[in-house]
C-alpha positions in Angstrom: 118.5 105.7 111.1 118.1 101.9 111.4 114.7 100.0 108.9 113.4 97.0 110.3 111.1 94.6 108.4 109.3 92.4 110.9 108.5 89.8 108.1 110.2 89.2 104.5 107.7 87.6 102.7 106.7 88.4 99.0 105.8 92.0 99.5 108.1 92.6 102.5 110.9 91.3 100.5 109.9 93.6 97.4 109.9 96.7 99.7 113.3 95.9 101.8 115.0 95.7 98.0 113.8 99.1 96.8 114.7 100.3 100.3 118.6 99.2 100.0 119.3 101.5 97.1 118.3 104.0 99.7 119.9 102.7 102.9 123.1 100.9 103.9 122.7 97.4 104.6 124.1 97.4 107.9 121.4 99.7 109.1 118.3 97.3 107.7 117.2 94.7 110.1 114.9 91.3 109.3 112.6 89.2 110.9 110.5 86.5 109.8 108.5 83.2 110.9 110.8 81.0 108.2 114.1 80.8 110.0 115.4 80.0 105.7 114.0 83.4 104.0 116.4 85.2 107.0 119.4 83.1 106.4 119.1 83.9 102.5 118.2 87.7 102.9 121.3 88.6 105.3 123.7 86.1 103.4 122.5 87.5 99.9 122.4 91.3 100.5 124.5 91.9 103.8 121.2 92.9 106.1 120.8 92.3 109.6 119.6 88.9 110.7 117.4 89.6 113.4 114.5 88.6 115.8 110.7 90.7 116.4 112.1 91.4 119.6 115.3 93.3 118.5 113.9 95.0 115.8 111.3 96.5 118.0 113.7 97.4 120.5 115.9 99.5 117.9 114.7 100.6 114.9 113.6 104.4 114.0 110.7 102.4 111.3 109.6 99.2 111.3 108.0 97.3 108.7 105.0 95.3 110.4 104.7 92.5 107.4 102.5 89.9 109.0 99.4 89.0 107.3 96.1 90.7 108.9 95.4 87.9 110.6 98.4 87.1 112.6 98.9 91.4 113.0 97.3 91.2 116.9 99.3 87.9 118.4 102.7 89.8 116.8 101.7 93.7 118.4 100.9 91.8 121.5 104.4 89.8 121.4 106.8 93.4 120.8 104.6 96.0 122.7 106.5 94.8 125.7 109.4 96.0 123.7 107.9 98.6 122.1 106.7 100.5 125.4 110.4 100.7 127.0 111.5 102.7 124.0 112.8 106.7 125.0 113.0 108.0 121.5 110.2 108.4 119.1 110.0 105.4 116.1 107.4 105.0 113.5 105.7 102.0 112.7 104.3 100.8 109.0 101.7 98.9 108.3 101.1 97.1 104.9 98.2 94.5 106.4 95.1 95.0 104.0 92.3 96.0 105.7 93.5 97.1 109.0 92.8 100.5 110.0 95.3 102.6 111.8 93.2 102.8 114.9 92.5 99.3 115.0 96.1 99.1 115.3 96.5 100.8 118.0 94.1 99.2 120.2 96.0 96.0 119.3 99.2 97.8 120.9 97.0 100.3 123.4 99.1 102.9 122.7 98.9 105.8 120.2 102.0 105.0 118.2 103.1 107.2 115.4 101.6 104.9 112.8 102.2 105.1 108.8 99.5 103.0 106.9 100.3 101.5 103.6 99.0 99.5 100.6 102.5 98.9 98.2 102.1 96.4 95.0 104.4 94.0 93.6 105.9 96.0 91.0 107.8 97.5 93.8 110.2 95.0 93.3 111.2 96.6 89.8 111.1 100.4 91.4 107.4 100.9 89.1 105.0 99.6 91.9 102.1 102.0 93.2 102.0 102.7 97.3 99.3 104.2 99.2 100.0 105.8 102.4 98.6 107.8 104.8 99.7 108.3 108.4 98.3 109.6 112.3 100.8 111.1 114.5 103.7 110.9 112.4 105.6 114.3 112.3 106.6 115.9 108.8 110.2 115.6 109.0 109.4 112.0 109.2 107.1 111.7 106.2 109.7 113.1 104.0 112.4 110.7 105.2 109.7 108.0 104.5 109.2 108.9 101.0 112.8 109.3 100.8 114.1 105.7 101.6 110.9 104.4 99.7 111.7 106.6 96.6 112.9 103.7 94.6 109.7 101.6 94.8 107.9 103.6 92.2 104.8 106.1 92.6 103.7 107.1 96.1 100.4 109.0 96.8 98.8 109.8 100.0 95.3 108.8 100.1 93.0 109.7 102.5 92.8 106.2 104.9 89.0 105.7 104.4 89.7 105.5 101.0 92.7 103.2 100.8 90.9 99.9 100.4 88.9 100.8 97.9 92.7 102.2 96.2 94.1 98.7 97.1 91.6 97.1 95.2 92.7 98.5 92.0 96.5 98.9 92.4 96.9 96.2 94.6 94.7 93.8 93.2 95.4 95.0 89.8 98.5 93.5 88.9 96.7 89.8 89.1 93.9 90.7 87.0 96.4 92.7 84.4 98.4 89.3 84.3 95.0 87.3 83.7 94.4 89.8 80.4 97.9 89.4 79.1 97.6 85.7 79.3 94.3 85.4 77.8 96.3 87.6 75.0 98.8 85.0 75.0 96.6 82.4 74.4 94.7 84.1 71.6 97.6 84.5 69.8 99.0 80.9 70.0 95.3 79.9 68.6 96.4 82.4 65.8 99.8 80.8 65.1 101.8 82.9 66.8 104.4 81.1 69.3 103.5 80.9 73.2 106.8 83.5 73.4 106.2 85.6 71.0 103.2 86.3 71.9 103.7 86.8 75.9 105.9 88.8 74.3 103.7 90.9 72.3 100.8 91.4 75.0 103.5 92.0 77.9 105.2 95.2 75.7 102.0 96.3 74.5 100.9 96.6 77.9 103.5 98.2 79.6 103.7 100.2 76.6 99.8 101.6 76.9 100.3 102.4 80.7 103.5 104.6 80.0 101.8 106.1 77.6 98.3 107.0 79.5 100.6 108.2 82.3 103.3 110.3 80.4 100.7 111.9 78.2 97.6 112.1 81.1 95.5 111.0 77.9 92.1 110.0 79.2 92.1 106.1 78.0 88.8 106.2 76.6 90.6 108.5 73.9 93.5 106.4 73.6 90.9 103.6 72.5 88.7 105.4 70.3 92.1 106.3 68.4 92.9 102.8 67.9 89.9 101.9 66.8 89.7 103.0 63.1 86.5 103.1 60.9 85.3 99.3 60.4 89.1 97.6 61.3 89.9 95.0 63.6 90.4 96.9 66.9 86.7 98.0 67.1 85.7 94.3 65.9 87.8 93.4 69.0 86.0 95.6 70.8 82.5 94.5 70.7 83.6 91.0 71.7 84.8 92.2 74.8 81.9 94.6 75.2 79.6 91.4 74.5 81.3 89.8 77.2 80.8 91.8 79.4 84.5 93.0 80.0 84.0 96.1 81.5 81.4 94.9 83.6 83.7 92.1 85.0 86.5 93.9 85.8 84.7 96.5 87.9 83.3 93.3 89.6 86.3 92.3 90.3 87.5 95.4 92.0 84.5 96.1 93.9 85.2 91.9 95.0 87.9 92.9 95.8 87.1 96.1 97.8 84.6 93.7 100.0 86.8 91.1 100.9 89.4 94.0 102.1 86.9 95.5 104.1 86.2 91.7 105.9 89.9 91.1 106.3 89.7 94.1 108.6 87.1 93.4 110.9 88.8 89.6 111.6 
């Protein structure tokens, strides 16, 4: 089995590194518009340096890691190579907003396609990847889930919900980094060193997320458990509510969702 990556930018390379923990490097082919990036990863990880056409000609699973606005031109360029293929292959798109039907229209063929929406923590094995597929056989999905196993969690979601899901999990790391940065700034204002403040904020978010995940506790219940009567936490929660914290977070997710939909129409 050969796995190809057309585009090894931040997300493509993050997934590639996780896949390399399950697949031998000599079976992983990479291409990118940036020749230095290909050289770096092929020399560092032992992957096979290739080009878009070469990957289209031989790989069994092909990650399409280009920006949505570049997808049509890239698919048009590799389409002749795909049409000459005899056996089955699966295309894997991670382009925000581009539905499988749109990709097939660009290709002019009904190829098997898995649409994924991963987030950046896949690079440390704690990612959240949403996926749906059309024309992909069960054994192919199982193989996909296996070689993606070290990226973190994978959740099957109906394609009509992927843009919404991505607005939470895909954009969420940026939103959470803003929260950590703000908490760190506040810690510095209260007298902590920057290093200590950032460590405290980061570990607190990490630990809280793990606690919620492992206990399946509703976040409101955990919040209530921390808020002692007349204590400091409830005063802080009140300050967040005065600043419309929850409404602002909701607006951020909805705005990201609307942008995802716009990208899919271009």
